[in-house]
Rosetta silent file (secondary structure, phi, psi, omega in degrees, C-alpha in Angstrom):
SEQUENCE: MKKLLYTLLAVSIIFSACKKEEEDNIFTGNWTGTYSGDDSGVWAATISSTGDINGSSTNSIGDNQNLSGSVTSNGSFSATAGSGTLGSNFVGQLSGNSGSGTWTNSSVGFTGTWEGDKQ
SCORE:     score description
SCORE:     0.000 S_00000001
   1 L     0.000  -33.895  177.524  -20.269   19.100   36.027 S_00000001
   2 H   -68.654  -37.633  173.702  -21.011   21.023   32.857 S_00000001
   3 H   -54.516  -56.785  177.636  -17.224   21.124   32.122 S_00000001
   4 H   -47.918  -49.084  179.459  -17.025   17.352   32.428 S_00000001
   5 H   -57.352  -50.432  174.104  -19.949   16.965   29.984 S_00000001
   6 H   -58.040  -39.607 -179.928  -18.368   19.172   27.404 S_00000001
   7 H   -69.217  -48.355 -179.871  -15.060   17.441   27.626 S_00000001
   8 H   -59.616  -41.455  177.293  -16.688   13.961   27.234 S_00000001
   9 H   -58.053  -39.812 -179.949  -18.703   15.308   24.303 S_00000001
  10 H   -75.575  -38.684  170.556  -15.545   16.565   22.624 S_00000001
  11 H   -64.285  -32.896  178.316  -13.724   13.320   23.128 S_00000001
  12 H   -66.882  -44.309 -173.881  -16.565   11.381   21.708 S_00000001
  13 H   -66.699  -39.491 -178.284  -16.701   13.545   18.537 S_00000001
  14 H   -66.262  -42.249  179.841  -12.876   13.188   18.097 S_00000001
  15 H   -71.670  -26.115  177.369  -13.089    9.358   18.372 S_00000001
  16 H   -73.107  -37.054  176.352  -15.989    9.247   16.006 S_00000001
  17 H   -66.855  -45.939  178.049  -14.093   11.314   13.386 S_00000001
  18 H   -60.872  -44.993  175.525  -11.115    8.936   13.664 S_00000001
  19 H   -57.300  -39.964 -178.462  -13.250    5.876   13.323 S_00000001
  20 H   -67.623  -39.352  177.388  -14.989    7.280   10.319 S_00000001
  21 H   -64.309  -33.744  177.767  -11.725    8.077    8.536 S_00000001
  22 H   -69.230  -39.040 -178.292  -10.577    4.350    9.025 S_00000001
  23 H   -64.890  -33.221 -171.392  -13.900    3.026    7.748 S_00000001
  24 H   -79.042  -18.155  178.245  -13.652    5.259    4.628 S_00000001
  25 L   -77.219   93.902 -176.176  -10.230    3.706    3.466 S_00000001
  26 L   -69.198  -22.526 -175.245  -11.509    0.882    1.202 S_00000001
  27 L   -83.200   -5.583  178.608   -7.926   -0.298    0.477 S_00000001
  28 L   -62.148  137.364  172.576   -7.041   -1.323    4.147 S_00000001
  29 E   136.898 -167.272 -179.402   -6.167   -4.904    4.369 S_00000001
  30 E   -98.009  132.734 -176.412   -4.019   -7.559    2.961 S_00000001
  31 E  -127.092  152.342  173.231   -3.020   -7.678   -0.853 S_00000001
  32 E  -139.037  154.069 -179.821   -1.158  -10.125   -3.052 S_00000001
  33 E  -170.896 -171.635 -176.471   -0.055  -10.058   -6.556 S_00000001
  34 E  -137.573  160.992  177.562    2.501  -10.902   -9.115 S_00000001
  35 E  -139.510  145.593  179.845    4.836   -8.856  -11.286 S_00000001
  36 E  -138.751  169.373  175.527    6.358   -9.587  -14.736 S_00000001
  37 E   136.297 -132.268  175.955    8.573   -8.181  -17.455 S_00000001
  38 L   -56.267  -28.773  179.717   12.504   -8.084  -17.290 S_00000001
  39 L  -140.931  157.810  177.796   12.182   -9.866  -13.945 S_00000001
  40 L  -137.171  163.230 -176.252    9.128  -11.635  -12.380 S_00000001
  41 E   170.216 -170.342  175.973    7.883  -12.531   -9.014 S_00000001
  42 E  -124.271  163.960  177.717    5.183  -12.225   -6.365 S_00000001
  43 E  -143.279  155.226  173.229    4.585   -9.597   -3.726 S_00000001
  44 E  -141.147  136.887 -175.553    2.382   -9.385   -0.552 S_00000001
  45 E  -143.969  152.439  165.693    1.531   -6.238    1.392 S_00000001
  46 E  -107.789  135.723  177.045   -0.651   -4.986    4.139 S_00000001
  47 E  -111.063  123.300  178.036   -2.253   -1.435    3.570 S_00000001
  48 L   -71.783  170.506  178.021   -2.962    0.405    6.787 S_00000001
  49 L   -73.790  -11.841  177.614   -5.995    2.576    7.494 S_00000001
  50 L   -98.776    4.266  174.748   -3.656    5.601    6.905 S_00000001
  51 L    93.486    7.329 -179.710   -2.639    4.225    3.474 S_00000001
  52 E   -75.779  140.598  179.103    0.915    2.976    4.433 S_00000001
  53 E  -109.140  127.373  172.266    2.093   -0.126    2.404 S_00000001
  54 E  -140.429  123.491 -179.822    4.217   -2.672    4.186 S_00000001
  55 E  -175.712 -146.965 -175.785    5.150   -6.008    2.895 S_00000001
  56 E  -149.614  163.350  171.585    7.717   -7.974    0.778 S_00000001
  57 E  -132.516  148.597  174.730    8.444   -9.090   -2.763 S_00000001
  58 E  -130.775  123.357 -173.470   10.206  -12.300   -3.985 S_00000001
  59 E   -92.371 -175.197 -167.884   11.689  -12.344   -7.451 S_00000001
  60 L   -64.581  -13.756  178.007   12.038  -15.355   -9.846 S_00000001
  61 L  -103.620    1.811  179.497   15.349  -16.414   -8.310 S_00000001
  62 L    87.875    8.310  173.550   14.040  -16.272   -4.601 S_00000001
  63 L   -71.539  119.397  171.460   15.513  -12.872   -3.575 S_00000001
  64 E   -90.627  138.151  179.925   13.288  -11.221   -0.889 S_00000001
  65 E  -139.700  148.466  171.496   13.020   -7.576   -0.582 S_00000001
  66 E   -64.396  142.219  171.766   10.932   -5.266    1.692 S_00000001
  67 E  -118.252  133.745  170.922    8.183   -3.430   -0.016 S_00000001
  68 E  -153.118  156.374 -172.832    6.922   -0.024    1.408 S_00000001
  69 E   166.051 -147.407 -174.263    5.181    2.976    0.213 S_00000001
  70 E  -155.825  156.981  169.076    1.664    4.563    0.337 S_00000001
  71 E  -126.060  142.343 -179.662   -1.767    4.576   -1.364 S_00000001
  72 L   -96.395  170.190 -172.810   -3.979    7.564   -1.506 S_00000001
  73 L   -63.572  -24.515  179.266   -7.592    7.586   -0.763 S_00000001
  74 L   -93.114   12.419  171.782   -8.365    7.655   -4.462 S_00000001
  75 L    90.217   10.624 -179.758   -6.208    4.619   -5.016 S_00000001
  76 E   -73.859  120.800 -172.255   -2.888    5.985   -6.402 S_00000001
  77 E  -110.686  132.297  176.540   -0.306    3.294   -5.431 S_00000001
  78 E  -148.949  123.672 -179.209    3.416    4.010   -5.145 S_00000001
  79 E  -147.831  159.407  178.041    5.774    1.670   -3.431 S_00000001
  80 E  -122.301  130.140  169.412    9.596    0.615   -3.530 S_00000001
  81 E   -97.006  126.621 -174.075   10.852   -2.926   -3.234 S_00000001
  82 L    91.314 -164.536 -178.483   14.357   -2.816   -1.908 S_00000001
  83 L  -129.290  151.665 -178.566   16.104    0.359   -0.894 S_00000001
  84 H    41.762 -139.111 -178.799   17.050    3.633   -2.457 S_00000001
  85 H   -68.717  -15.555  177.798   18.359    3.893   -6.005 S_00000001
  86 H   -89.715  -11.214 -177.771   18.831    0.016   -6.262 S_00000001
  87 L   -74.630  173.706  170.509   15.123   -0.675   -5.516 S_00000001
  88 E  -108.203  134.208 -177.283   12.282   -1.275   -7.922 S_00000001
  89 E   -98.982  117.157  172.576    9.580    1.410   -8.000 S_00000001
  90 E   -92.460  115.445  175.731    6.055    0.184   -8.263 S_00000001
  91 E  -123.731  150.166  177.074    3.332    2.717   -9.429 S_00000001
  92 E   173.873 -156.598 -173.231   -0.191    2.229  -10.314 S_00000001
  93 E  -130.837  119.652  166.825   -3.884    2.404   -9.533 S_00000001
  94 E   -94.090  145.990  179.748   -6.107    0.398   -7.045 S_00000001
  95 E  -142.261  118.778  179.061   -9.839    0.330   -7.732 S_00000001
  96 L    58.581 -120.099 -174.745  -12.074   -1.672   -5.328 S_00000001
  97 L  -107.753   24.415  177.027  -10.370   -5.025   -4.663 S_00000001
  98 E  -145.227  159.294  173.000   -7.797   -4.999   -7.501 S_00000001
  99 E  -158.541  166.596 -179.840   -5.005   -3.014   -8.891 S_00000001
 100 E  -155.919  162.492  175.820   -2.320   -2.787  -11.545 S_00000001
 101 E  -179.171 -152.542  178.459    0.533   -0.672  -12.849 S_00000001
 102 E  -121.827  164.867  175.689    4.071   -0.649  -13.888 S_00000001
 103 E  -141.714  143.366  177.470    7.501   -1.183  -12.227 S_00000001
 104 E  -140.821  139.515  168.482   11.005    0.000  -12.997 S_00000001
 105 E  -124.466  105.584 -168.548   14.414   -0.570  -11.687 S_00000001
 106 L   -78.116  -12.675  177.221   16.521    2.019  -13.248 S_00000001
 107 L   -70.251  -21.838  175.973   19.836    0.666  -11.733 S_00000001
 108 L  -124.748    5.491  178.129   19.650   -2.352  -13.935 S_00000001
 109 L    73.044   27.801 -175.620   17.294   -1.039  -16.705 S_00000001
 110 E   -97.520  146.151  170.481   14.428   -3.533  -15.902 S_00000001
 111 E  -147.353  178.504 -177.285   10.764   -2.677  -16.300 S_00000001
 112 E   169.390 -169.714  178.490    7.542   -4.608  -16.354 S_00000001
 113 E  -122.227  162.129  175.119    3.983   -4.632  -15.074 S_00000001
 114 E  -135.382  160.472  169.143    2.224   -5.647  -11.824 S_00000001
 115 E  -158.307  159.337 -173.486   -1.210   -6.586  -10.559 S_00000001
 116 E  -157.101  168.834  179.938   -2.780   -7.520   -7.427 S_00000001
 117 E  -137.384  158.666  170.362   -5.887   -8.303   -5.486 S_00000001
 118 E   -83.424  137.947 -175.774   -7.290   -7.621   -1.891 S_00000001
 119 L   -89.529    0.000    0.000   -7.456  -10.735    0.103 S_00000001
């Protein structure tokens, strides 16, 4: 009986720690924004409780690309639209319910800025 009690207590502590980690990520949720510069468009993404970024971007002529990356607990944002060396790299900072930064696509020499808000 004592062994069962200790096992239940340990499981309870583990679940509490996992739940606390999810609650501490203030960036979790749906985000939308725009980018401009040598190209322009819109983006939308979901940030998971672990900081994974998954979404899409659509440029000015309607081309859609997957957007993926990560955000750290202090808001450092890094994502790629498209794939590999042909993709556009977005870097910047999230703070509270908004964020901004720069983007580059070295394969075509394009650069610009981006911004977004948590929905």
